[in-house]
C-alpha positions in Angstrom: 104.8 -21.3 -17.2 105.5 -24.9 -16.3 102.6 -24.7 -13.8 100.3 -23.8 -16.6 101.7 -26.3 -19.0 101.4 -29.3 -16.6 97.7 -28.6 -16.0 97.0 -28.3 -19.7 98.9 -31.6 -20.4 96.8 -33.4 -17.7 93.6 -31.9 -19.2 94.0 -33.3 -22.7 93.7 -37.0 -21.9 91.1 -36.4 -19.2 88.8 -34.5 -21.7 89.1 -37.2 -24.3 88.1 -39.9 -21.8 85.3 -37.7 -20.4 84.1 -37.1 -24.0 83.9 -40.8 -24.8 81.9 -41.4 -21.6 79.6 -38.4 -22.3 79.0 -39.8 -25.8 77.9 -43.1 -24.4 75.6 -41.4 -21.9 74.1 -39.2 -24.6 73.5 -41.9 -27.1 72.2 -44.2 -24.3 74.9 -46.8 -24.9 76.2 -49.0 -22.2 78.3 -47.5 -19.4 79.9 -49.1 -16.4 77.5 -47.4 -14.0 74.4 -48.7 -15.7 73.8 -51.8 -13.5 73.2 -49.5 -10.5 72.0 -46.2 -12.1 69.5 -47.8 -14.5 67.5 -48.8 -11.4 67.8 -45.3 -10.0 66.7 -43.7 -13.2 63.7 -46.1 -13.5 62.5 -45.1 -10.0 62.8 -41.4 -10.9 60.9 -42.0 -14.2 58.2 -43.9 -12.3 57.8 -41.3 -9.6 57.8 -38.4 -12.0 55.6 -40.0 -14.6 58.3 -39.7 -17.3 57.6 -41.5 -20.5 60.7 -42.4 -22.5 59.4 -41.3 -25.9 61.0 -39.2 -28.6 60.0 -35.6 -28.5 59.5 -33.1 -31.3 61.6 -29.9 -31.3 58.7 -27.9 -29.9 58.0 -30.5 -27.2 61.6 -30.6 -26.2 61.9 -26.8 -25.8 58.5 -26.6 -24.0 59.6 -29.2 -21.5 62.9 -27.4 -20.9 61.2 -24.0 -20.4 58.4 -25.3 -18.1 60.7 -27.4 -16.0 63.0 -24.4 -15.4 60.1 -22.1 -14.8 58.7 -24.4 -12.1 62.1 -24.6 -10.3 62.4 -20.8 -10.5 59.0 -20.4 -8.8 59.9 -22.9 -6.0 63.3 -21.4 -5.5 62.0 -17.8 -5.3 59.5 -18.7 -2.6 62.2 -20.5 -0.5 64.5 -17.5 -0.7 61.7 -15.2 0.4 60.8 -17.3 3.5 64.2 -18.8 4.4 64.3 -17.2 7.9 61.3 -19.3 8.9 62.7 -22.6 7.6 65.1 -25.2 9.0 68.9 -25.4 8.8 69.4 -21.7 9.6 71.8 -21.8 12.6 73.1 -18.3 11.9 69.6 -16.7 11.9 69.8 -15.3 8.3 66.9 -13.2 7.3 64.6 -13.4 4.2 66.1 -12.2 0.9 64.7 -9.0 -0.5 62.3 -9.3 -3.5 64.5 -7.9 -6.4 67.6 -9.6 -5.0 65.6 -12.9 -4.8 64.5 -12.4 -8.4 68.1 -11.8 -9.5 69.5 -14.7 -7.5 66.9 -17.3 -8.7 67.3 -16.3 -12.4 71.0 -16.3 -11.9 71.2 -19.8 -10.6 68.6 -21.3 -12.9 70.4 -19.9 -16.0 73.7 -21.4 -14.8 75.1 -17.8 -14.4 75.5 -17.7 -10.6 76.0 -13.9 -10.5 75.9 -13.0 -6.9 74.7 -9.6 -5.7 74.8 -10.9 -2.1 77.5 -12.5 0.1 76.7 -16.2 0.5 77.9 -16.7 4.1 75.7 -13.9 5.4 72.8 -13.8 2.9 71.7 -17.4 2.7 70.8 -20.1 5.3 72.2 -23.6 4.9 68.9 -24.7 3.6 68.9 -22.2 0.9 72.5 -23.0 0.1 71.5 -26.6 -0.5 67.9 -26.7 -1.7 68.1 -23.6 -3.9 71.8 -23.0 -4.8 73.3 -26.4 -4.9 70.2 -28.0 -6.3 70.0 -25.5 -9.1 73.7 -25.9 -9.9 72.8 -29.5 -10.8 69.6 -28.8 -12.7 70.9 -25.7 -14.6 74.0 -27.6 -15.7 71.9 -30.6 -16.7 69.5 -28.3 -18.7 72.4 -26.9 -20.7 74.0 -30.3 -21.4 70.7 -31.8 -22.3 70.0 -29.0 -24.8 73.5 -29.3 -26.3 73.4 -33.0 -26.7 69.9 -32.8 -28.3 71.3 -30.1 -30.6 74.2 -32.3 -31.6 72.1 -35.4 -32.1 69.7 -33.5 -34.4 72.6 -31.9 -36.3 74.3 -35.1 -37.2 71.2 -37.3 -37.7 70.2 -38.3 -41.2 66.6 -38.5 -39.8 64.5 -36.1 -37.7 65.5 -37.3 -34.3 65.8 -35.4 -31.0 65.3 -37.5 -27.9 63.5 -36.8 -24.7 64.4 -33.8 -22.5 63.5 -35.5 -19.2 65.6 -38.6 -20.0 68.6 -36.5 -21.1 68.1 -34.3 -18.0 68.1 -37.3 -15.6 70.9 -39.2 -17.2 73.3 -36.2 -17.2 72.7 -35.7 -13.5 72.9 -39.3 -12.3 75.7 -40.5 -14.7 77.9 -37.4 -15.1 77.4 -34.6 -12.7 76.8 -36.6 -9.5 79.7 -39.1 -9.8 82.3 -36.5 -10.7 80.9 -34.1 -8.0 81.3 -36.8 -5.3 84.9 -37.4 -6.3 85.7 -33.7 -6.2 83.9 -33.2 -2.9 86.0 -35.9 -1.3 89.2 -34.3 -2.5 88.1 -30.9 -1.2 87.2 -32.2 2.2 90.6 -34.0 2.4 92.3 -30.7 1.8 90.4 -28.8 4.4 87.1 -27.6 2.9 84.3 -27.7 5.5 81.3 -29.9 5.1 79.2 -29.4 8.2 75.9 -28.0 9.5 77.6 -26.2 12.4 77.0 -22.5 12.9 79.7 -19.9 12.2 82.5 -19.8 14.8 83.7 -16.6 16.4 87.4 -16.9 17.2 90.3 -14.8 18.4 92.9 -14.1 15.8 96.7 -14.0 16.5 96.4 -10.2 16.5 94.0 -10.4 19.4 90.9 -9.4 17.5 87.6 -11.3 17.0 86.6 -12.8 13.7 83.7 -14.8 12.4 84.6 -18.0 10.6 82.0 -19.0 8.1 81.2 -22.8 8.1 78.6 -24.9 6.4 78.2 -27.5 3.6 80.9 -25.9 1.5 82.6 -28.8 -0.2 79.4 -30.2 -1.8 78.6 -26.8 -3.2 82.2 -26.2 -4.4 82.3 -29.5 -6.4 79.2 -29.0 -8.5 80.0 -25.3 -8.7 83.0 -26.2 -10.9 81.9 -29.5 -12.4 78.7 -27.8 -13.7 80.4 -24.6 -14.7 78.3 -22.7 -12.2 80.7 -20.5 -10.3 78.6 -19.1 -7.5 80.6 -19.3 -4.2 79.5 -20.3 -0.7 81.4 -17.3 0.4 81.4 -13.8 -1.1 85.1 -13.9 -2.0 84.5 -17.2 -3.9 87.5 -19.5 -4.5 90.0 -16.9 -3.2 89.0 -18.0 0.3 91.0 -20.9 2.0 87.8 -22.9 2.9 86.6 -22.9 -0.7 90.1 -23.4 -2.3 92.5 -24.4 0.5 95.6 -25.6 -1.4 97.4 -25.6 -4.8 96.0 -29.2 -5.2 92.4 -28.0 -4.8 93.1 -25.1 -7.2 94.3 -27.6 -9.9 91.2 -29.9 -9.2 88.9 -26.9 -9.5 90.5 -25.8 -12.7 90.3 -29.3 -14.3 86.7 -29.6 -13.0 85.5 -26.5 -14.7 87.3 -27.3 -18.0 86.4 -31.0 -18.2 82.8 -31.2 -19.4 82.7 -28.2 -21.8 85.6 -29.8 -23.7 84.0 -33.2 -23.4 81.0 -31.9 -25.2 83.1 -31.2 -28.2 84.7 -34.7 -28.1 81.2 -36.2 -27.8 80.0 -34.3 -30.8 83.1 -35.4 -32.7 82.3 -39.0 -31.9 78.7 -38.6 -33.1 80.0 -37.3 -36.5 82.6 -40.0 -36.7 80.0 -42.7 -35.9 77.8 -41.5 -38.6 80.7 -41.6 -41.0 81.5 -45.2 -39.8 84.7 -44.0 -38.1 84.9 -44.8 -34.4 88.0 -42.7 -33.5 88.1 -39.0 -32.6 86.7 -37.4 -35.8 88.5 -34.6 -37.7 85.4 -32.4 -37.6 85.3 -32.2 -33.8 89.1 -31.9 -33.7 88.9 -28.8 -35.9 86.4 -27.1 -33.6 88.4 -28.2 -30.5 91.5 -26.8 -32.1 89.8 -23.4 -32.9 88.6 -23.1 -29.4 92.0 -24.0 -28.0 93.7 -21.3 -30.2 91.4 -18.7 -28.9 91.9 -19.9 -25.3 95.7 -19.9 -25.6 95.7 -16.4 -27.2 93.8 -15.1 -24.1 95.9 -17.1 -21.7 99.3 -15.8 -23.0 98.0 -12.2 -23.1 96.6 -12.3 -19.6 99.7 -14.0 -18.2 102.2 -11.5 -19.9 100.1 -8.5 -18.8 100.0 -9.7 -15.1 103.6 -10.8 -15.0 104.7 -7.3 -16.3 103.1 -5.6 -13.3 101.3 -2.4 -12.8 103.2 0.9 -13.4 101.2 2.7 -10.7 102.2 0.2 -8.1 105.9 0.5 -9.1 105.7 4.3 -8.7 104.7 3.7 -5.0 108.0 2.0 -4.5 106.6 -1.5 -4.3 108.6 -4.2 -6.0 106.8 -6.4 -8.5 109.3 -9.2 -9.0 106.4 -11.7 -8.7 104.3 -9.7 -11.1 101.1 -7.8 -10.3 100.1 -9.5 -7.1 97.3 -7.0 -6.2 94.2 -8.9 -5.5 95.9 -12.3 -5.8 96.6 -15.1 -3.3 100.2 -15.8 -2.5 99.6 -19.5 -2.5 98.6 -19.3 -6.2 100.7 -16.4 -7.7 100.4 -14.9 -11.1 100.6 -18.1 -13.1 97.7 -20.0 -11.4 95.7 -16.7 -11.1 96.0 -16.0 -14.8 95.1 -19.5 -15.8 92.1 -19.5 -13.5 91.0 -16.1 -14.8 91.1 -17.2 -18.4 89.6 -20.6 -17.8 86.7 -19.4 -15.7 85.6 -16.9 -18.4 86.5 -19.1 -21.4 84.6 -22.0 -19.9 82.0 -19.6 -18.5 82.1 -20.8 -15.0 82.5 -17.6 -13.1 84.5 -18.9 -10.1 87.4 -16.7 -9.2 90.6 -17.3 -7.2 91.7 -13.7 -7.5 89.8 -10.4 -7.7 89.3 -9.5 -11.4 88.7 -5.9 -10.6 92.4 -5.6 -9.6 93.8 -7.1 -12.8 95.8 -4.8 -15.1 93.7 -3.2 -17.8 94.9 -5.7 -20.5 94.7 -8.6 -18.1 91.1 -7.6 -17.3 90.3 -7.1 -21.0 91.0 -10.9 -21.7 88.2 -12.3 -19.4 85.9 -9.6 -20.6 86.5 -10.4 -24.2 86.2 -14.2 -23.6 82.7 -13.6 -22.3 81.9 -11.2 -25.2 82.9 -13.9 -27.7 81.1 -16.6 -25.6 82.4 -19.4 -27.8 85.8 -20.3 -26.3 84.6 -23.7 -25.1 81.9 -22.1 -23.0 80.0 -23.8 -20.2 77.4 -26.4 -19.6 77.2 -27.4 -23.3 75.9 -24.1 -24.7 79.5 -23.0 -25.6 79.6 -25.7 -28.3 76.2 -24.6 -29.5 77.4 -21.0 -29.7 80.5 -22.0 -31.6 78.4 -24.1 -34.0 76.6 -20.8 -35.1 80.0 -19.5 -36.1 80.9 -22.7 -37.8 77.7 -22.5 -40.0 78.4 -18.8 -40.6 82.0 -19.5 -41.6 80.8 -22.2 -44.1 78.2 -19.8 -45.6 80.8 -17.0 -46.0 83.5 -19.2 -47.4 81.1 -20.8 -49.9 80.0 -17.4 -51.1 83.6 -16.5 -51.7 84.4 -19.6 -53.8 81.0 -20.1 -55.4 80.0 -23.3 -53.7 76.7 -24.4 -52.1 76.9 -24.1 -48.3 76.6 -27.5 -46.8 77.4 -29.0 -43.4 77.2 -32.7 -42.5 75.2 -33.4 -45.7 72.6 -30.6 -45.0 72.4 -27.5 -47.1 72.5 -24.2 -45.3 69.9 -21.9 -46.8 68.2 -18.5 -46.2 65.9 -19.4 -43.3 68.8 -21.0 -41.3 71.1 -18.0 -42.0 68.5 -15.5 -40.7 68.3 -17.5 -37.5 72.0 -17.9 -37.2 72.5 -14.1 -37.7 69.8 -13.4 -35.1 71.4 -15.8 -32.6 74.9 -14.3 -33.0 73.5 -10.7 -32.6 71.4 -11.3 -29.5 74.5 -11.6 -27.2 76.2 -8.3 -28.1 72.8 -6.5 -28.3 72.1 -7.5 -24.7 75.6 -6.4 -23.4 75.7 -3.1 -25.3 72.1 -2.0 -24.9 72.0 -2.7 -21.1 75.4 -1.1 -20.7 74.2 2.0 -22.5 71.1 2.1 -20.3 73.3 1.8 -17.2 75.5 4.8 -18.1 72.5 6.9 -19.3 70.2 6.6 -16.3 70.6 8.0 -12.8 69.8 4.6 -11.2 72.5 2.9 -13.3 75.2 5.6 -12.7 74.5 5.5 -8.9 76.0 2.0 -8.8 79.2 3.0 -10.5 81.8 3.7 -7.8 84.8 4.1 -10.0 85.0 7.2 -12.3 86.3 7.2 -15.9 87.4 4.2 -18.0 87.6 1.7 -15.2 84.0 2.4 -14.2 82.8 1.7 -17.8 84.9 -1.5 -17.8 83.0 -2.6 -14.7 79.7 -2.0 -16.4 80.7 -3.8 -19.6 82.0 -6.7 -17.5 78.8 -7.0 -15.5 76.5 -7.3 -18.5 79.0 -9.4 -20.5 79.1 -11.8 -17.5 75.3 -11.8 -17.2 74.6 -12.3 -20.9 77.2 -15.0 -21.2 75.8 -16.7 -18.1 79.2 -16.5 -16.5 78.6 -14.8 -13.2 82.0 -13.4 -12.3 82.3 -9.7 -11.7 84.7 -6.8 -11.4 83.0 -6.2 -8.0 83.5 -2.4 -8.0 79.8 -1.8 -8.6 77.2 -1.2 -5.9 75.1 -3.7 -7.7 72.6 -4.8 -5.0 69.9 -2.3 -6.1 66.6 -2.5 -7.9 68.2 -1.3 -11.2 71.1 -3.7 -11.3 69.1 -6.7 -9.9 66.4 -6.3 -12.5 68.6 -5.4 -15.6 71.2 -8.2 -15.0 68.3 -10.6 -14.2 66.8 -9.8 -17.6 70.2 -10.0 -19.3 70.8 -13.5 -17.8 67.3 -14.7 -18.8 67.4 -13.5 -22.4 71.1 -14.5 -22.8 70.2 -18.1 -21.8 66.9 -19.0 -23.3 66.6 -17.0 -26.5 69.9 -18.6 -27.7 68.9 -22.1 -26.8 65.5 -21.9 -28.5 66.9 -20.4 -31.7 69.8 -23.0 -31.8 67.4 -25.9 -31.4 65.2 -24.5 -34.1 68.2 -24.2 -36.5 69.2 -27.9 -35.7 65.6 -28.9 -36.4 65.5 -27.1 -39.7 68.7 -28.8 -40.8 67.5 -32.2 -39.5 64.4 -32.1 -41.8 66.4 -31.4 -44.9 67.3 -34.0 -47.5 70.7 -35.5 -46.9 73.3 -35.0 -49.6 76.6 -36.9 -49.8 79.8 -34.9 -50.0 81.2 -34.3 -53.5 84.4 -32.8 -54.9 82.7 -29.3 -54.8 81.8 -29.6 -51.1 83.7 -27.2 -48.8 85.9 -29.2 -46.5 85.2 -28.3 -42.8 87.6 -30.8 -41.2 91.0 -29.4 -42.1 93.4 -26.8 -40.8 92.3 -24.1 -43.3 88.7 -24.2 -42.0 90.0 -23.9 -38.4 92.0 -20.8 -39.4 88.9 -19.3 -41.1 86.7 -20.1 -38.1 89.1 -18.4 -35.6 89.4 -15.4 -38.0 85.6 -15.0 -38.3 85.1 -15.2 -34.5 87.8 -12.6 -33.8 86.7 -10.3 -36.6 83.0 -10.3 -35.5 84.1 -9.9 -31.9 86.4 -7.0 -32.7 83.9 -5.2 -35.0 81.1 -5.6 -32.4 82.9 -4.7 -29.2 86.1 -2.8 -30.1 84.5 0.7 -29.7 83.2 -0.1 -26.2 86.6 -1.8 -25.2 88.4 1.3 -26.5 86.6 3.5 -24.1 87.1 1.0 -21.2 90.2 -1.2 -20.6 92.2 0.1 -23.6 91.8 3.7 -22.5 92.7 2.7 -19.0 95.8 1.0 -20.2 96.9 4.0 -22.2 96.3 6.3 -19.2 98.4 4.1 -16.9 101.4 3.7 -19.3 101.4 7.1 -21.0 
């Protein structure tokens, strides 16, 4: 437990510092990198024809969608013709059409679900110009949308900003500097960064093995910093080249946790600044505390479940003094594996340092439920936006109970906003449950299920929860590289990403245009411990009511079968 506690203690001051920095970047205030990066930004603006003018809500959303659509088209073409392009020393062939569709949607939506093995399915050119490039742009898209949402929510006037300016500044001032630092650390610990072809070597057992090389460290850094998760290798961060040591494991953990938490801190500073308070505001602290409680509940549950071991393995005569080590790396153990599992699904990164399919049923339920909630910090900025939907819903419910007018940050929450909030909250479970039902009801879907019974259903639920939450991790028991799974998960990733962002920006726009009202004695306080308690309760209640029947047929049934 000390391993877990030390990392969390290191994380708290780091996230506060990163939040202050992100606040300055978002509000276009002075930062220490400005003397150099202002010139870089101006060159980008000039070459791209970007005009630094404020956009309306419709213009902002349109710019976001069209920019992403253009990159999807270019990336799809590159994957389809990669065998004929440069930087392909391993002679990797072109990617199949439906797999290319799934892959390009996956990386543009910041999901990074992989129905292929990176070391054999992509050339170095594709790894860099498609995968690594989109890890930057998809993360920047999410952060830009989140910060625009926050600015619009706290503003007393109808202000939004410029998507292209937000997009560029997040990449040059946040993602690039942190990724460079993380890359240097990874290389120092043994992660390759080379254009050399794969090496075939003789193992100590006298057999031959291919060692996958390539520009791994640069991909690994933005993979975690941008909460992307897609690995250079098929086994992701369980492999020694992607995650060589305990130090790199800690760095990767902190990298994936840093910016999602920083978004909450930045939002808190926006609220505090509007209220003429320049310290970390109570409003942001309440949201951060609610997310932290949900995170810690999942972490403790997963750790206890994995430390207890698996009864089936005990029956085979195998000692489990170290806990359930099936599918885990000895250099990390149960503690680091449990923390990584919960963090990668709470912060919707998708990177794995152990095989989630081998987790105990309750241990596997935790990452699945994290993605089903999709509000426990979340990734690339949209986690905060998702949680804000529950904040507004909690305010509305609480005010109905005590007979007060629902109001948040001086703006009244009325019928039109509540309809959109309800729609936004319902989209996520609808995608997961409807696609899961389709998978188990069709021949094409059932053909991919390789495990019978409750565990097979858990794999299906996990796959679509991961897709809709734009997480990308998997139970990996599915034969998912087929037309059915490529298309359905591609659609789940697309709708899970863009529908929510569009609705959330529309809600923020509606609130921004309302008349501002100062708080009164009758205004519900949303910056105290009671509201944090209500928020956690509402999130868990809606999550349980929505997903408990499906979970009961999957991991809960599997747990009962194993133990009873």
